[in-house]
C-alpha positions, 0 to 999 in steps of 0.5 A: 171450648170458647163461647162468646155471650155478648151477641145475646147480651147486648141484643138485650142492651140494645132492647133496653136501650131502645125500649125508652128511646123510641116508647118515650110515649108509648106505653101499648104493650101490645107494641112492647111485646114485639121485643119477645119475637126472637125468643124462639132462635135459640132453638136452631142451634145445634146440641155439643157434640161432647154433651152428646157423647157424655149422654151415649148418643153417639148417632147424634154427636156424628151427625152434628159433627157432620153438619159443622163440618159441611158449613166449614167446608170441609169433610168429616173424618171416615169412620167417625160413629165407630172412633165417637163410640170407640172414644166414649166407650173407653171413657166410660170404662175408665169412669172420666164421664158421668152420665147420670148426674144430678145436682148431688154430683156438685157435692160429691166432689170439693172442687167442683163444689166450691166451684158451683158454690161462687160462681153461683153466689156471684152469678146471684150478686150479679142479677140482684144488681143488675136489676135491682138497679134497673128496678130502683131507676124511679126512686132516683127523682127526677124523670124516670124514663130519663134515668132508665135509658142513663142506666140502658146507654151505660150498658152498651161500652160495658160488654166490649170492656168485659171482652177486652179485660176479660182476654187481657187479665182473664175471667177471674180477675175480670169478674172481681174487678166489675164486681167489686167495682158494683159493690163499692159504687152502690155502698158509697151513697148509702152511706150519704144522706137522704138527700142524694141527687145525682150522686145516686143517679152517678152510683147507678150508671157505675154499678150497672155498667159494673154488672153489665160487663160481670153478666158477661163474663160470668157466662163465659166463666161458668161454661168454661169452669164447668166438665162438659157432663154438668155444664148445662146444669151447672150453669143451670143452677146459677141462672135459676139462683140469680132468678129467684135472688132477684124476686126479692128486689122490688121490695127491697126497691120499694124501701126506697120510699122510706130511705133510698139507701136502702136498695144501695146498701144491700146491692152493695153488700151482696157484690162486695161479698161476692167479689172477695170470693171471686178470686177463689176460682182458677183462671181458664184463659189459654188454658186446657179446660176441663172436659171430665169431671176427673178433670175438672177435680184436678184442673187449677189445683197447682196454682196460687190463689192471688198471683198478680193480674198480669204475672203468668200463673204457675203451670199445671204438670199437664198444660202444654206449652202452648195450649190450645183451647179446646 
């Protein structure tokens, strides 16, 4: 499976970037609400055939595959529906697919539970840093519009940088590097005097760069770590946990009027703690990804936790020589 969150994240960054550059003297909410116009575009996306099969909806899965084949200029396999039903029945017989999944499913399986906790912690820390640094722009002094503009501008190079690192050193170490970069950048000004000057702005820009890049990585990494039956649920838990964690940031940033170091210290501590756990999940780059919960429990268990970033990891017995990412 290959997902590409860069488009959606880039759109958000461009909106943030243009909001302050084009609306410097415009504060009308009716004009700014135009940013919400593309919100319904997601309804035009087709559901995953594998997900539909996991739910026993083989007819819908066959229709989606036929639609995809038609758009690609290819013919769907003959007897597609019958083959999908046979595959689904066989997997159900071998207990390889869980059709009735809930949040409790994650806690029944050790590897799945570990992935959920680590991914959710990192997702929450990234959200706290990303939105916290945005809200904290008003505590940096000088011009609030200029501060917001600078924090938005650094996101534009962050996404191609994240994509480059993900394809070169993998998702795990890319996430670790960017989260720790964010944490370190925020901790440095927290130990300075209350009058930080330009140091706070530079640290905020570095932190925003790291958190924006980490956002792209965590979306890709989470989608590849979770097996199909619980992928949507796992990513939903991470997203909701991050959103709940972000709720506290307006209050943390408000404390910055008493001491500017407080928001930086909170964000930095969260990101460093999360970044230290990031290498504990398996790498997914160029690996055959888990499709079932059983696959997920076996995925990456024979690999070390801290191999060198550029050193080829030990291969699983089930990994083909040149695995094709499913």
